[in-house]
C-alpha positions in Angstrom: -10.0 32.9 29.8 -9.0 33.1 33.4 -12.6 33.0 34.5 -13.0 29.6 32.8 -9.9 28.2 34.6 -11.3 29.4 37.9 -14.7 27.9 37.2 -13.2 24.5 36.3 -10.7 24.4 39.2 -11.5 21.3 41.3 -14.1 20.0 38.8 -13.9 16.6 37.1 -14.1 17.8 33.4 -14.5 15.6 30.3 -13.5 12.0 29.9 -14.4 9.2 27.5 -17.8 8.7 29.0 -18.5 12.4 28.8 -17.6 12.4 25.1 -19.8 9.3 24.6 -22.7 11.0 26.3 -22.2 14.1 24.1 -22.1 12.0 20.9 -25.2 10.1 22.0 -27.0 13.3 22.6 -26.0 14.6 19.2 -27.3 11.3 17.6 -30.6 11.6 19.4 -31.0 15.2 18.3 -30.3 14.1 14.7 -32.9 11.3 15.0 -35.4 13.8 16.3 -34.8 16.1 13.3 -35.2 13.2 10.9 -38.3 11.5 12.5 -39.9 14.3 14.5 -40.5 12.0 17.5 -40.3 13.9 20.7 -38.9 11.0 22.7 -35.6 11.4 20.8 -35.5 15.1 21.8 -36.1 14.2 25.5 -33.4 11.5 25.4 -30.9 14.0 23.9 -31.7 16.6 26.6 -31.3 13.9 29.4 -27.9 12.7 28.0 -26.7 16.3 27.7 -27.8 17.1 31.3 -25.9 14.0 32.6 -22.9 15.1 30.6 -22.9 18.5 32.2 -23.5 17.2 35.7 -20.5 14.9 35.3 -18.5 17.8 33.8 -19.0 20.1 36.8 -18.9 17.4 39.4 -16.4 17.5 42.3 -16.7 13.8 43.1 -13.6 12.5 41.3 -13.7 9.0 42.6 -17.3 8.3 41.6 -16.8 9.8 38.1 -13.6 7.8 37.6 -15.4 4.6 38.6 -18.2 5.4 36.1 -15.7 6.0 33.4 -13.9 2.7 34.1 -17.2 0.8 33.9 -17.9 2.5 30.5 -14.4 1.7 29.2 -14.7 -1.9 30.2 -17.8 -2.3 27.9 -16.7 0.2 25.2 -13.2 -1.2 24.8 -14.0 -4.1 22.5 -16.4 -1.9 20.4 -14.0 0.9 20.2 -11.2 -1.4 19.1 -13.4 -2.6 16.2 -14.0 1.0 15.1 -10.3 2.0 15.4 -9.4 -1.0 13.3 -11.8 0.0 10.6 -10.7 3.6 10.6 -7.0 2.6 10.4 -7.9 0.3 7.5 -9.7 3.1 5.6 -7.0 5.7 6.4 -4.2 3.5 5.0 -6.2 2.0 2.1 -5.0 4.8 -0.1 -1.4 3.7 0.1 -1.6 0.0 0.9 -3.5 -3.0 -0.5 -4.7 -5.6 1.9 -4.5 -9.2 0.8 -5.1 -12.6 2.5 -2.6 -15.5 2.2 -4.1 -18.3 0.1 -2.8 -21.0 2.4 -3.2 -19.7 6.0 -5.6 -16.7 5.4 -3.2 -14.3 7.2 -3.9 -10.6 6.4 -1.0 -9.0 4.6 -0.5 -5.3 3.8 1.4 -4.5 0.6 2.1 -1.1 -1.1 -0.2 -0.1 -3.9 0.9 0.6 -7.4 3.9 -1.8 -7.6 2.5 -4.0 -10.3 2.8 -7.8 -10.1 5.0 -8.8 -7.2 5.9 -11.9 -5.4 4.6 -11.8 -1.8 5.9 -14.0 1.0 3.5 -14.6 3.9 5.2 -13.7 7.2 3.3 -16.4 9.1 3.6 -19.6 6.9 6.3 -18.4 4.4 4.1 -19.3 1.4 4.9 -17.3 -1.7 2.3 -16.1 -4.2 2.1 -13.5 -7.0 -0.5 -10.8 -7.0 -1.0 -7.5 -8.7 -1.1 -4.5 -6.4 
């Protein structure tokens, strides 16, 4: 394992853009396997090569600037995905409702039967089954 530490010393390593390139390469490989179109294979290899070039690069400032540009555009998209994943993860324990008067999203525990819910935004009360 020491040889890997010595190899990576002074190198940039992986960041969010590197992971994005790796996932994109995997998706293009999957598309190639599904369709058989060689363009997807070529795109997968190109993305993988860029990922490895960034991984072993010694130019920290340029790689950091590239990552910041990627994060500027990926931020809103990633926030959507993280919101959906959190919703799916907690849907086992919580029920998500909307207030009938102000349409505010409200999270209530599942399995409590019919309960009176007070909206935290408009203070309207309504009864729902969880």
